KOLLOSE-424145 format. One line per field, with one value per residue: residue number from 1; chain; x, y, z of N, C-alpha, C in turn. Coordinates in steps of 0.1 Angstrom, whole numbers, plus 5000, padded with zeros to 4 digits. Example, Ala and Ser with C-alpha at 12.3 -4.5 7.8 and 13.67 -1.06 7.14 Angstrom:
# KOLLOSE-424145
num = (1:2)
cadena = (A:A)
n.X = (5132:5128)
n.Y = (4943:4978)
n.Z = (5078:5071)
ca.X = (5123:5137)
ca.Y = (4955:4989)
ca.Z = (5078:5071)
c.X = (5132:5129)
c.Y = (4967:5000)
c.Z = (5078:5079)
This chain:
# KOLLOSE-424145
num = (1:2:3:4:5:6:7:8:9:10:11:12:13:14:15:16:17:18:19:20:21:22:23:24:25:26:27:28:29:30:31:32:33:34:35:36:37:38:39:40:41:42:43:44:45:46:47:48:49:50:51:52:53:54:55:56:57:58:59:60:61:62:63:64:65:66:67:68:69:70:71:72:73:74:75:76:77:78:79:80:81:82:83:84:85:86:87:88:89:90:91:92:93:94:95:96:97:98:99:100:101:102:103:104:105:106:107:108:109:110:111:112:113:114:115:116:117:118:119:120:121:122:123:124:125:126:127:128:129:130:131:132:133:134:135:136:137:138:139:140:141:142:143:144:145:146:147:148:149:150:151:152:153:154:155:156:157:158:159:160:161:162:163:164:165:166:167:168:169:170:171:172:173:174:175:176:177:178:179:180:181:182:183:184:185:186:187:188:189:190:191:192:193:194:195:196:197:198:199:200:201:202:203:204:205:206:207:208:209:210:211:212:213:214:215:216:217:218:219:220:221:222:223:224:225:226:227:228:229:230:231:232:233:234:235:236:237:238:239:240:241:242:243:244:245:246:247:248:249:250:251:252)
cadena = (A:A:A:A:A:A:A:A:A:A:A:A:A:A:A:A:A:A:A:A:A:A:A:A:A:A:A:A:A:A:A:A:A:A:A:A:A:A:A:A:A:A:A:A:A:A:A:A:A:A:A:A:A:A:A:A:A:A:A:A:A:A:A:A:A:A:A:A:A:A:A:A:A:A:A:A:A:A:A:A:A:A:A:A:A:A:A:A:A:A:A:A:A:A:A:A:A:A:A:A:A:A:A:A:A:A:A:A:A:A:A:A:A:A:A:A:A:A:A:A:A:A:A:A:A:A:A:A:A:A:A:A:A:A:A:A:A:A:A:A:A:A:A:A:A:A:A:A:A:A:A:A:A:A:A:A:A:A:A:A:A:A:A:A:A:A:A:A:A:A:A:A:A:A:A:A:A:A:A:A:A:A:A:A:A:A:A:A:A:A:A:A:A:A:A:A:A:A:A:A:A:A:A:A:A:A:A:A:A:A:A:A:A:A:A:A:A:A:A:A:A:A:A:A:A:A:A:A:A:A:A:A:A:A:A:A:A:A:A:A:A:A:A:A:A:A:A:A:A:A:A:A)
n.X = (4167:4162:4191:4204:4190:4194:4222:4226:4228:4251:4274:4294:4329:4341:4325:4319:4348:4356:4364:4338:4334:4338:4348:4336:4327:4326:4334:4316:4313:4321:4295:4280:4283:4283:4259:4249:4269:4264:4245:4256:4270:4254:4242:4260:4264:4237:4235:4222:4237:4269:4297:4317:4311:4331:4354:4370:4362:4342:4352:4360:4342:4326:4320:4307:4309:4301:4298:4309:4339:4360:4351:4370:4391:4405:4401:4396:4418:4425:4428:4399:4378:4368:4342:4328:4333:4325:4304:4292:4296:4276:4252:4257:4251:4227:4219:4220:4205:4179:4176:4184:4158:4133:4142:4152:4147:4134:4119:4092:4095:4091:4075:4085:4105:4122:4135:4139:4162:4156:4157:4179:4175:4156:4169:4188:4167:4160:4182:4193:4174:4182:4205:4201:4188:4210:4229:4219:4216:4244:4251:4239:4257:4277:4292:4276:4274:4284:4261:4235:4196:4180:4166:4146:4130:4102:4084:4094:4076:4054:4050:4080:4095:4103:4085:4060:4023:4035:4056:4063:4051:4024:4012:3987:3979:3993:4004:4000:3986:4010:4002:4013:4010:4010:4026:4020:4041:4057:4053:4073:4073:4093:4108:4106:4085:4099:4084:4075:4058:4075:4106:4132:4159:4189:4191:4161:4151:4141:4137:4130:4113:4110:4108:4091:4098:4075:4068:4063:4053:4051:4022:4019:4044:4071:4066:4078:4069:4071:4098:4109:4106:4123:4145:4145:4146:4167:4176:4200:4215:4217:4227:4211:4189:4198:4213:4239:4259:4250:4252:4280:4281:4270:4292:4310)
n.Y = (6530:6566:6578:6552:6547:6563:6564:6546:6540:6548:6531:6512:6514:6536:6561:6572:6582:6602:6633:6663:6674:6703:6707:6723:6711:6679:6645:6619:6601:6615:6630:6604:6598:6616:6628:6606:6611:6636:6629:6619:6641:6660:6649:6643:6667:6674:6661:6634:6613:6598:6598:6587:6573:6568:6586:6594:6594:6616:6637:6639:6640:6658:6689:6705:6717:6760:6762:6786:6817:6811:6780:6754:6733:6714:6685:6674:6656:6640:6604:6582:6567:6533:6524:6500:6505:6528:6520:6507:6518:6534:6517:6513:6544:6543:6520:6532:6558:6549:6538:6558:6571:6551:6549:6565:6590:6616:6621:6625:6656:6664:6680:6705:6717:6735:6740:6714:6676:6666:6685:6677:6649:6657:6678:6662:6646:6667:6673:6659:6652:6676:6667:6654:6666:6674:6657:6647:6663:6666:6634:6636:6647:6632:6611:6585:6561:6556:6554:6545:6531:6529:6499:6506:6526:6545:6531:6547:6570:6572:6594:6603:6592:6591:6604:6610:6624:6646:6648:6674:6698:6718:6750:6754:6733:6710:6723:6753:6786:6809:6837:6872:6891:6926:6933:6952:6976:6979:6975:6946:6917:6898:6866:6834:6825:6812:6797:6783:6758:6739:6728:6743:6759:6777:6808:6814:6823:6852:6885:6907:6938:6950:6974:6971:6978:6981:6954:6929:6896:6862:6841:6813:6791:6786:6759:6725:6730:6757:6760:6742:6753:6780:6770:6755:6783:6787:6805:6797:6813:6836:6867:6887:6877:6873:6879:6904:6887:6862:6856:6854:6829:6815:6809:6799)
n.Z = (6050:6032:6023:6023:5998:5979:5979:5965:5935:5930:5908:5917:5935:5921:5918:5944:5954:5936:5932:5926:5890:5894:5919:5938:5958:5983:5975:5974:5988:6015:6022:6021:6045:6062:6070:6093:6111:6123:6135:6156:6166:6172:6191:6214:6217:6229:6252:6246:6243:6254:6245:6220:6184:6168:6166:6151:6127:6132:6130:6105:6086:6096:6087:6057:6028:6018:5992:5989:5987:6007:6013:6026:6009:6010:6014:5997:5985:6000:6018:6022:6045:6033:6016:6027:6052:6058:6051:6071:6098:6092:6100:6127:6140:6130:6147:6173:6170:6166:6190:6212:6208:6215:6234:6252:6280:6275:6256:6254:6257:6232:6223:6225:6209:6214:6237:6242:6247:6225:6200:6186:6176:6156:6147:6129:6116:6095:6085:6073:6052:6036:6027:6012:5991:5982:5975:5958:5934:5929:5925:5896:5883:5876:5851:5829:5832:5856:5873:5878:5881:5914:5927:5942:5936:5918:5897:5856:5843:5823:5804:5804:5781:5753:5724:5739:5741:5764:5766:5750:5764:5764:5780:5792:5796:5800:5821:5840:5833:5841:5855:5865:5896:5909:5940:5970:5983:6017:6046:6065:6085:6098:6110:6134:6165:6193:6202:6184:6172:6157:6138:6135:6119:6132:6125:6122:6139:6161:6153:6130:6119:6080:6053:6024:5996:5966:5941:5917:5913:5906:5902:5910:5919:5897:5871:5859:5834:5824:5832:5812:5790:5793:5793:5764:5754:5759:5778:5798:5787:5781:5801:5807:5820:5840:5875:5881:5903:5898:5876:5872:5891:5872:5850:5863)
ca.X = (4165:4166:4201:4210:4183:4200:4235:4231:4225:4270:4280:4314:4331:4349:4324:4324:4355:4355:4354:4326:4343:4342:4357:4336:4318:4337:4334:4305:4322:4319:4281:4275:4288:4283:4240:4253:4279:4261:4231:4264:4279:4248:4238:4263:4259:4228:4236:4214:4246:4282:4302:4319:4305:4344:4358:4380:4349:4332:4360:4367:4330:4316:4321:4310:4309:4292:4305:4319:4352:4365:4355:4383:4384:4418:4402:4389:4423:4430:4426:4391:4381:4369:4329:4319:4340:4312:4285:4291:4295:4266:4247:4263:4246:4212:4212:4224:4192:4168:4179:4177:4140:4127:4143:4154:4136:4137:4111:4080:4097:4098:4067:4090:4119:4134:4141:4141:4175:4156:4163:4191:4169:4150:4177:4195:4165:4160:4197:4193:4165:4191:4216:4198:4190:4228:4237:4212:4223:4260:4251:4233:4269:4284:4289:4260:4285:4287:4252:4218:4183:4178:4157:4132:4124:4093:4082:4096:4066:4052:4050:4094:4095:4102:4073:4049:4024:4041:4069:4060:4040:4018:4007:3975:3971:3993:4007:3995:3992:4013:4001:4023:4005:4015:4026:4021:4053:4047:4061:4073:4077:4104:4113:4099:4087:4107:4076:4063:4055:4080:4118:4136:4171:4185:4192:4150:4141:4142:4127:4126:4110:4115:4104:4096:4095:4064:4074:4056:4061:4040:4001:4021:4053:4076:4062:4084:4067:4079:4112:4116:4105:4130:4161:4145:4148:4182:4175:4209:4230:4214:4231:4200:4180:4207:4221:4258:4266:4242:4260:4290:4287:4267:4296:4319)
ca.Y = (6551:6574:6582:6543:6538:6576:6555:6526:6545:6548:6523:6503:6526:6551:6575:6576:6592:6612:6648:6670:6683:6722:6714:6730:6702:6669:6636:6615:6593:6625:6628:6591:6594:6631:6630:6604:6623:6649:6627:6615:6656:6667:6640:6644:6683:6675:6653:6624:6607:6606:6587:6584:6560:6572:6599:6597:6604:6626:6648:6643:6642:6667:6703:6705:6731:6758:6767:6799:6813:6809:6768:6745:6714:6706:6673:6664:6647:6630:6595:6586:6552:6525:6528:6492:6513:6538:6520:6499:6533:6539:6513:6518:6550:6541:6515:6547:6571:6543:6534:6571:6577:6544:6547:6583:6593:6632:6615:6633:6662:6669:6690:6716:6712:6747:6732:6697:6672:6659:6690:6666:6640:6666:6684:6650:6639:6676:6678:6642:6651:6685:6669:6643:6668:6680:6643:6635:6666:6657:6625:6638:6656:6620:6603:6580:6547:6553:6552:6529:6534:6520:6493:6509:6540:6541:6533:6559:6579:6570:6606:6608:6583:6597:6607:6609:6641:6648:6653:6690:6699:6729:6757:6759:6720:6705:6731:6766:6801:6816:6853:6883:6899:6931:6936:6966:6981:6980:6965:6928:6914:6884:6858:6829:6828:6808:6789:6777:6738:6727:6729:6755:6766:6791:6811:6818:6826:6864:6894:6917:6943:6959:6979:6966:6982:6975:6945:6919:6881:6852:6835:6802:6782:6781:6747:6719:6736:6767:6757:6735:6766:6786:6759:6755:6801:6795:6812:6794:6815:6845:6869:6896:6874:6866:6895:6899:6876:6847:6847:6849:6815:6804:6805:6793)
ca.Z = (6052:6024:6021:6010:5986:5971:5969:5955:5926:5929:5899:5924:5948:5917:5918:5961:5955:5922:5932:5915:5881:5896:5928:5948:5969:5982:5969:5981:5999:6024:6021:6024:6060:6071:6077:6101:6117:6123:6143:6168:6174:6180:6201:6220:6227:6239:6267:6245:6245:6263:6240:6204:6181:6158:6170:6140:6115:6139:6128:6087:6080:6103:6079:6046:6024:6012:5975:5995:5982:6017:6023:6023:5998:6007:6022:5981:5982:6016:6021:6027:6045:6024:6016:6034:6064:6063:6057:6085:6107:6093:6106:6141:6143:6125:6158:6187:6167:6169:6209:6217:6199:6217:6248:6258:6288:6268:6241:6259:6255:6217:6210:6226:6204:6216:6250:6250:6243:6212:6190:6177:6169:6146:6138:6118:6101:6089:6078:6063:6039:6029:6023:5999:5979:5979:5969:5945:5923:5931:5915:5885:5873:5869:5841:5831:5834:5871:5880:5879:5886:5923:5924:5946:5930:5910:5880:5851:5844:5811:5798:5801:5768:5734:5716:5745:5741:5776:5764:5743:5770:5766:5788:5800:5792:5806:5831:5846:5825:5854:5855:5876:5906:5921:5955:5972:5992:6034:6064:6065:6100:6095:6122:6141:6174:6198:6206:6172:6175:6147:6147:6133:6124:6143:6117:6113:6154:6162:6143:6122:6107:6074:6046:6009:5978:5953:5928:5908:5917:5899:5904:5910:5915:5891:5867:5852:5823:5827:5832:5799:5778:5794:5791:5751:5753:5759:5795:5809:5776:5784:5806:5807:5829:5855:5884:5877:5907:5892:5860:5877:5889:5859:5841:5872)
c.X = (4169:4175:4205:4208:4189:4214:4238:4229:4237:4272:4297:4316:4339:4343:4317:4331:4360:4351:4344:4337:4341:4349:4349:4321:4329:4334:4322:4302:4315:4302:4276:4276:4284:4268:4242:4264:4275:4250:4240:4265:4268:4241:4244:4266:4240:4224:4223:4226:4263:4296:4307:4317:4319:4347:4365:4369:4341:4341:4366:4359:4318:4318:4316:4318:4300:4289:4306:4336:4368:4364:4370:4381:4398:4417:4394:4402:4433:4427:4410:4385:4369:4352:4323:4322:4327:4303:4285:4286:4282:4254:4243:4255:4231:4208:4212:4211:4183:4166:4173:4163:4130:4132:4150:4136:4131:4123:4097:4078:4094:4089:4075:4104:4133:4141:4142:4151:4171:4155:4168:4188:4162:4156:4186:4184:4161:4174:4195:4188:4175:4195:4208:4196:4204:4229:4229:4216:4235:4261:4249:4246:4278:4283:4280:4268:4288:4278:4244:4206:4177:4163:4142:4129:4112:4090:4088:4082:4063:4054:4068:4102:4090:4089:4057:4043:4030:4050:4070:4049:4032:4010:3992:3973:3977:4003:4006:3996:4002:4015:4008:4010:4015:4015:4027:4032:4045:4055:4062:4080:4082:4106:4105:4101:4091:4098:4063:4063:4058:4097:4122:4153:4173:4188:4170:4141:4145:4132:4130:4118:4115:4102:4108:4089:4080:4075:4062:4063:4044:4035:4013:4039:4056:4069:4073:4088:4072:4097:4121:4122:4115:4145:4154:4145:4165:4183:4192:4224:4230:4217:4226:4191:4189:4216:4237:4266:4265:4252:4269:4292:4279:4281:4315:4330)
c.Y = (6549:6577:6564:6540:6550:6568:6547:6527:6544:6531:6521:6516:6539:6568:6581:6583:6599:6624:6656:6675:6696:6723:6721:6724:6687:6659:6631:6607:6606:6628:6615:6592:6608:6631:6623:6613:6631:6643:6625:6631:6660:6661:6640:6658:6682:6667:6639:6610:6610:6600:6587:6575:6551:6583:6608:6606:6611:6638:6649:6643:6653:6682:6703:6718:6738:6762:6791:6802:6812:6795:6759:6731:6707:6689:6669:6657:6642:6616:6592:6570:6544:6529:6515:6497:6524:6532:6510:6509:6538:6531:6515:6529:6551:6536:6525:6551:6564:6535:6547:6573:6562:6546:6560:6586:6609:6628:6624:6649:6674:6676:6707:6716:6723:6744:6719:6691:6666:6669:6682:6663:6647:6674:6678:6649:6655:6675:6669:6650:6665:6680:6646:6646:6675:6671:6641:6648:6667:6645:6627:6644:6643:6615:6587:6565:6543:6556:6543:6537:6522:6514:6496:6518:6532:6540:6543:6562:6581:6585:6610:6600:6594:6595:6610:6619:6652:6657:6664:6690:6720:6731:6763:6748:6713:6711:6745:6776:6803:6834:6862:6890:6908:6935:6949:6967:6982:6972:6951:6928:6898:6873:6842:6826:6811:6792:6782:6761:6733:6728:6741:6758:6775:6803:6825:6825:6845:6873:6904:6923:6957:6966:6977:6970:6974:6965:6938:6902:6875:6841:6824:6799:6783:6766:6740:6721:6749:6769:6753:6747:6774:6782:6762:6772:6804:6807:6812:6802:6830:6857:6876:6891:6867:6881:6890:6890:6859:6840:6845:6834:6811:6802:6804:6780)
c.Z = (6034:6010:6016:5996:5979:5962:5966:5940:5923:5921:5911:5933:5936:5924:5934:5958:5949:5928:5919:5907:5881:5905:5939:5962:5972:5977:5980:5989:6016:6024:6026:6044:6073:6078:6094:6110:6122:6136:6158:6174:6181:6193:6217:6231:6233:6248:6261:6243:6249:6257:6225:6201:6165:6160:6157:6127:6121:6136:6112:6082:6087:6095:6069:6037:6018:5998:5982:5986:5998:6022:6020:6019:6000:6007:6014:5980:5987:6014:6027:6032:6033:6024:6024:6049:6072:6067:6068:6098:6111:6108:6123:6144:6140:6139:6170:6182:6177:6190:6216:6218:6209:6229:6257:6267:6285:6259:6243:6257:6245:6213:6219:6224:6208:6227:6255:6244:6228:6201:6184:6176:6156:6142:6127:6112:6094:6076:6070:6053:6031:6021:6008:5983:5973:5970:5959:5932:5916:5919:5900:5872:5876:5854:5843:5838:5845:5879:5874:5885:5897:5925:5932:5944:5921:5900:5874:5847:5833:5799:5798:5793:5755:5731:5723:5741:5751:5771:5757:5753:5767:5776:5782:5798:5805:5824:5834:5836:5845:5850:5868:5882:5909:5938:5961:5981:6004:6039:6062:6076:6093:6110:6125:6155:6180:6200:6200:6174:6162:6150:6133:6132:6128:6133:6112:6126:6147:6157:6137:6110:6093:6063:6035:6002:5971:5948:5924:5914:5911:5906:5913:5911:5900:5886:5862:5837:5814:5828:5818:5792:5783:5789:5776:5749:5754:5774:5800:5797:5777:5796:5815:5818:5842:5868:5877:5889:5905:5882:5860:5879:5876:5852:5851:5861)
């Protein structure tokens, strides 16, 4: 699984238990176990399982943090299970998930995820994908000697090496020129229909209409080339580029 590949980049046990320098997230051992725990807790709520695999783990690894002032980070100073214990737990969860997918009679109802017990399976996969990003960001904050490149990753692209022509990308050549588009004011309808044929988080459903003032937006998503320009222009050091709240987080 992708989570195993990602966590294979950690060298030894220290990076698993080292809290991030900003102390806004739990140690990586939490995020190694957390996606697996969510599967079991949600399977029990949905009726796909009627028993825990490890009730203690399914308590301490259940709730993370969202970088809010009210988050409880006291768990950063607790004694965590060993990496091998968590790895063993993850294998048991993997076997349980495979068993549910292969043998549950509810599988045929998955096309109606909002009424099917299999919403827990889809939620689990979507949730784990989210934490691949969360964990990879935390790993980038570690000292280099505590991480390595996983063997399963593809080769580094030639343009990443010093001296490569693409190391100094040019607008209109290596990334598109991003023009601004004027968007007129008008009513906007937000919300996802309950019968929409894909999984959705609870805050996506319902309907809300709003009147949006006119604004400008770029034609394309921000490219890596544009972001590189922003960094080189010291955009992270210029408060004029940030909202007041964003700048306060930037200076945290």
